[in-house]
C-alpha positions in Angstrom: 112.5 49.5 60.2 113.3 46.0 61.5 111.4 43.3 63.4 107.9 43.9 62.1 105.8 40.9 63.1 102.8 40.2 60.9 99.3 39.4 62.2 99.6 35.8 61.1 102.7 35.3 63.2 101.1 37.0 66.2 97.9 34.9 65.7 99.8 31.6 65.7 101.9 32.5 68.7 99.0 33.9 70.8 95.5 33.2 69.5 95.4 29.9 67.7 94.3 28.0 70.7 91.2 30.2 70.9 89.8 28.7 67.7 90.3 25.1 68.8 87.3 23.0 68.0 86.0 25.5 65.5 85.7 24.9 61.7 87.8 27.6 60.1 87.2 29.3 56.7 90.3 31.1 55.5 90.0 34.0 53.1 93.4 34.4 51.5 95.5 34.1 48.4 99.3 33.7 47.7 100.0 36.8 49.8 98.9 34.9 52.9 102.4 34.0 54.2 104.2 34.5 57.5 107.4 36.5 58.0 109.4 33.5 56.8 107.3 33.1 53.6 105.5 30.0 54.9 102.0 29.7 53.4 99.1 30.5 55.8 97.1 27.7 54.2 99.8 25.2 55.0 100.4 26.6 58.5 96.7 26.3 59.2 96.2 22.9 57.7 99.2 21.4 59.6 98.3 23.1 63.0 96.9 20.8 65.7 94.5 23.4 67.0 93.1 24.5 63.7 90.4 22.7 61.6 90.7 24.2 58.2 87.3 23.5 56.7 87.2 25.9 53.7 89.2 28.4 51.6 87.8 31.5 50.0 89.5 33.2 47.0 89.0 36.8 46.0 89.6 38.4 42.5 92.7 37.0 40.8 92.2 33.6 42.4 93.9 31.7 45.2 97.3 31.9 43.4 96.7 35.4 42.0 97.3 34.0 38.5 93.9 35.3 37.1 93.8 38.5 35.1 91.7 41.4 36.3 88.0 40.8 35.9 88.5 37.1 35.0 85.9 35.0 36.7 86.7 31.5 38.1 84.7 28.7 39.7 84.9 26.7 42.9 87.7 24.1 43.2 89.6 22.1 45.7 93.1 22.9 47.0 95.3 20.2 45.6 97.8 19.9 48.5 95.2 19.8 51.3 92.0 18.7 49.7 90.2 21.6 51.3 87.3 23.1 49.2 88.0 26.5 47.6 85.1 28.8 47.2 85.3 31.5 44.5 84.3 35.0 45.5 84.8 36.2 42.0 82.7 33.9 39.9 79.0 33.4 40.0 78.9 35.5 43.2 81.1 38.0 45.0 79.2 37.5 48.2 79.6 34.3 50.3 76.4 32.2 50.1 74.7 30.5 53.1 75.9 27.2 51.8 79.5 28.3 51.9 79.0 29.8 55.4 77.2 26.8 56.8 80.3 24.6 56.8 82.4 27.0 58.9 82.2 28.6 62.4 84.9 31.3 62.1 86.4 33.2 59.1 90.1 34.2 59.2 91.3 36.7 56.6 95.0 36.9 55.7 95.5 38.9 52.5 97.6 41.9 51.3 96.0 45.2 50.3 97.8 47.9 48.4 96.2 51.1 49.9 93.8 52.2 47.1 90.0 52.3 47.1 89.8 50.6 43.7 91.5 47.4 44.9 88.8 44.9 45.4 90.1 42.8 48.2 88.9 45.2 50.8 85.3 44.8 49.5 85.5 41.1 49.4 86.5 41.4 53.0 83.4 43.6 53.6 81.1 41.2 51.9 82.5 38.4 54.1 81.9 40.5 57.2 78.3 41.0 56.1 77.9 37.2 55.6 79.4 36.6 59.1 76.9 39.1 60.6 74.1 37.5 58.8 75.0 33.9 59.8 76.3 34.7 63.3 79.9 33.8 62.6 83.1 35.4 63.9 85.5 37.2 61.6 89.3 37.4 62.5 91.5 39.7 60.4 95.2 39.2 60.5 96.7 42.6 59.9 99.3 43.5 57.3 101.1 46.7 56.4 99.8 49.3 54.0 102.7 49.2 51.6 102.3 52.8 50.6 102.2 54.1 54.2 99.6 55.0 56.7 100.0 58.8 56.9 99.2 60.2 53.5 95.6 60.3 52.4 94.4 61.7 49.1 91.2 61.8 47.1 87.6 62.5 47.0 84.8 60.6 48.7 82.6 58.3 46.5 79.4 60.2 45.8 76.0 58.8 46.4 74.9 56.6 43.5 78.4 55.8 42.4 79.1 52.9 44.7 80.6 49.9 42.9 83.1 47.0 43.4 85.9 49.5 42.7 84.5 51.9 45.3 82.0 50.3 47.5 82.2 52.8 50.3 82.9 56.5 50.5 86.6 56.4 51.1 89.3 58.4 49.2 91.5 57.1 46.4 94.4 56.7 48.8 93.1 55.8 52.2 96.3 55.3 54.3 94.9 52.5 56.5 95.8 48.9 57.0 93.3 46.2 56.1 92.7 45.6 59.8 92.0 49.2 60.4 89.6 49.3 57.4 87.8 46.2 58.7 87.0 48.0 62.0 86.1 51.2 60.1 83.7 49.4 57.8 82.2 47.4 60.6 81.3 50.4 62.7 80.8 53.3 60.2 78.8 51.3 57.7 76.9 49.3 60.4 78.0 45.8 59.3 78.1 44.8 63.0 79.8 41.4 62.7 81.7 39.9 65.6 85.2 41.1 64.6 88.6 40.6 65.9 91.7 42.3 64.4 95.0 40.7 65.2 97.5 43.6 65.1 101.0 43.6 63.8 103.9 44.4 66.1 106.5 47.0 65.2 104.9 48.6 62.2 104.6 52.4 62.2 102.4 54.6 60.0 105.3 56.4 58.3 106.7 53.1 56.9 106.6 52.3 53.2 107.2 48.8 52.0 111.0 49.2 51.5 111.3 50.5 55.1 110.3 47.1 56.4 112.3 43.8 56.5 109.2 41.9 55.5 109.1 39.6 52.4 106.9 40.7 49.6 104.5 38.6 47.6 102.6 40.4 44.7 98.9 40.4 45.4 97.9 40.4 41.7 99.6 40.1 38.4 99.9 43.9 37.7 101.3 44.8 41.1 104.9 45.0 40.2 106.8 47.5 42.5 106.5 50.1 45.2 106.5 52.9 42.6 103.6 51.2 40.8 101.6 51.1 44.0 102.4 54.7 44.9 101.2 55.8 41.4 98.2 53.5 41.3 95.7 55.8 43.3 96.1 58.1 40.4 96.9 56.0 37.3 94.1 53.5 37.9 91.8 56.2 36.5 93.1 55.3 33.1 91.2 52.1 33.2 88.1 54.2 32.3 89.7 55.6 29.1 90.9 54.3 25.8 94.4 55.0 26.9 96.5 52.0 28.0 97.6 52.0 31.6 100.4 49.6 30.7 98.6 46.3 31.4 100.2 43.6 29.3 103.7 45.2 29.9 106.2 44.9 32.6 105.4 48.4 33.9 101.6 48.6 34.5 100.3 51.8 36.0 103.8 53.4 35.6 103.5 53.8 31.9 100.6 55.1 29.8 100.0 55.5 26.1 98.0 54.9 22.9 98.7 54.6 19.2 97.5 58.2 18.7 99.9 59.7 21.2 103.2 61.4 20.4 105.3 60.4 23.4 107.9 63.1 23.0 105.3 65.8 22.9 103.4 64.4 25.9 106.7 64.1 27.8 107.5 67.7 27.3 104.0 69.0 28.0 103.8 67.0 31.3 107.3 68.1 32.4 106.4 71.7 31.7 103.8 71.5 34.5 106.8 71.5 36.9 105.6 68.5 38.9 108.0 68.4 41.9 107.9 64.7 42.8 107.3 63.0 39.4 109.1 63.3 36.0 107.8 62.0 32.7 109.9 60.2 30.2 108.8 59.3 26.7 108.5 55.6 26.0 107.2 53.1 23.4 105.5 49.8 24.3 103.3 47.1 22.8 100.8 45.5 25.2 100.5 41.7 25.1 96.8 41.8 26.1 94.0 44.2 27.0 93.9 47.7 25.3 95.9 47.8 22.1 97.1 44.3 22.4 99.8 43.8 19.7 99.8 47.4 18.7 102.7 49.8 19.2 101.8 52.6 21.6 103.7 55.8 22.4 103.4 57.5 25.7 105.2 58.2 28.9 106.6 56.6 32.0 106.0 58.4 35.3 109.1 58.2 37.4 108.6 58.8 41.1 111.3 61.2 42.4 110.2 61.4 46.0 108.2 58.5 47.4 107.2 60.3 50.6 105.9 63.5 48.9 104.2 62.2 45.7 100.5 63.1 45.4 99.3 60.5 42.9 95.7 61.7 42.5 96.6 65.4 42.0 99.4 64.4 39.7 97.2 62.2 37.5 94.5 64.9 37.3 97.1 67.3 35.8 98.4 64.6 33.4 94.8 63.8 32.3 94.2 67.5 31.7 97.2 67.7 29.4 96.1 64.6 27.5 92.6 65.9 27.0 93.9 69.2 25.7 96.3 67.5 23.4 94.0 64.8 22.1 90.4 66.0 22.6 89.1 64.1 19.5 90.9 60.9 20.2 90.2 60.2 23.9 87.0 58.4 24.8 85.4 57.3 28.1 84.8 53.5 28.1 81.2 52.3 28.8 80.0 48.9 29.6 76.4 47.9 29.3 76.4 46.1 32.7 77.4 49.3 34.5 75.0 52.2 35.4 77.8 54.8 35.0 80.9 55.0 32.7 83.8 53.1 34.3 85.7 56.3 34.6 83.1 57.8 36.9 83.0 54.8 39.1 86.8 55.0 39.5 86.7 58.8 40.0 83.8 58.4 42.5 81.6 60.9 40.8 80.9 62.6 37.4 82.9 65.7 38.4 86.3 64.8 36.9 84.8 63.6 33.6 82.9 66.8 33.2 85.9 68.9 34.2 88.2 67.2 31.7 85.7 67.7 28.9 85.4 71.4 29.8 89.2 71.9 30.3 88.6 72.8 34.0 89.2 69.8 36.4 89.8 72.1 39.4 86.3 71.2 40.8 87.4 67.6 41.2 90.6 68.7 42.9 88.5 70.7 45.4 86.4 67.5 45.9 89.6 65.7 46.8 90.7 68.4 49.2 87.3 68.3 51.0 87.1 64.5 50.9 90.6 64.1 52.3 90.0 66.4 55.2 86.7 64.7 56.0 88.1 61.2 55.9 91.3 62.0 57.9 89.0 63.2 60.7 86.6 60.3 60.4 89.3 57.6 60.4 91.3 58.9 63.4 89.6 56.7 66.1 90.1 53.6 64.0 93.9 53.9 63.7 95.8 51.2 65.5 99.4 52.2 64.8 101.3 55.5 65.3 
């Protein structure tokens, strides 16, 4: 698919004069570039109609060089001198002091299509701040790199809301960040003054490789289209003592641990007859995070059909194999600051954890089927592209 025009390019061609005289706060990171890879920060700073008064940085920082969960403070953008406010430090929510120096917030940031990815909730918190302070929010839309048709997963259960699942949406939502903004604003009654600047030429069936758009990784562990397609499933590993491949060159495509026999796991997974994924045994040594410096055996999940893969269903089956092979070795990670085990927050409920313990995760699969159907119906009126 050629000639896709990003929201930032449409905005500068058509809407920039509408913010003349307003102090602009830009929520962005290194993914904020136009179709020619020019930085949105630089484009705004040098634009005669735009008064760039503040920058806001989500998780991973303005240059996406921070590791997951790594907090950072406020700073100043070296090239422009504009203040940079951290939304992943002392607070994840914009404060009144941050909002008082701006009139309008513009968001230009790349999402990857999974409910765990925190940028969409930073957007939601900014929308809430705009509603509270009477500011306008403008979202410059970008493609969902794993497509806008396929939806898969359960709905986050009551009491399991967190920053990796703030709202009841499925693991793979199939919406653009602009579509999600409108959905959040209306369905969850944020009610801020919202404008979404749509892309031109993007269609729902498009995956990242189908476009001619340049790609900038939105965080250190977003490495490829296959990683993003697997991520709605493999991110569940973050709640277990099994490495999801962080600290390697293939995060969320490989998994393993020192107690795993990679050859045996490969054979057991492939015996499931998964149509669109094949397991291959592998050995790796993470440089940080789980098992840093320790040799792990495990598997790499190779995507055979990018348009038909069901990452959540696939991962539930792989997890079932793992728990049956290593019932005494696998543990669920708990953190004192969280009200539930991390696995439950990622899975959106306790159902999958209980099912894996009992050797019967089918109830979670049923939750996913029900949740997917519900969300597909609910989101229909908020879709902007066909």
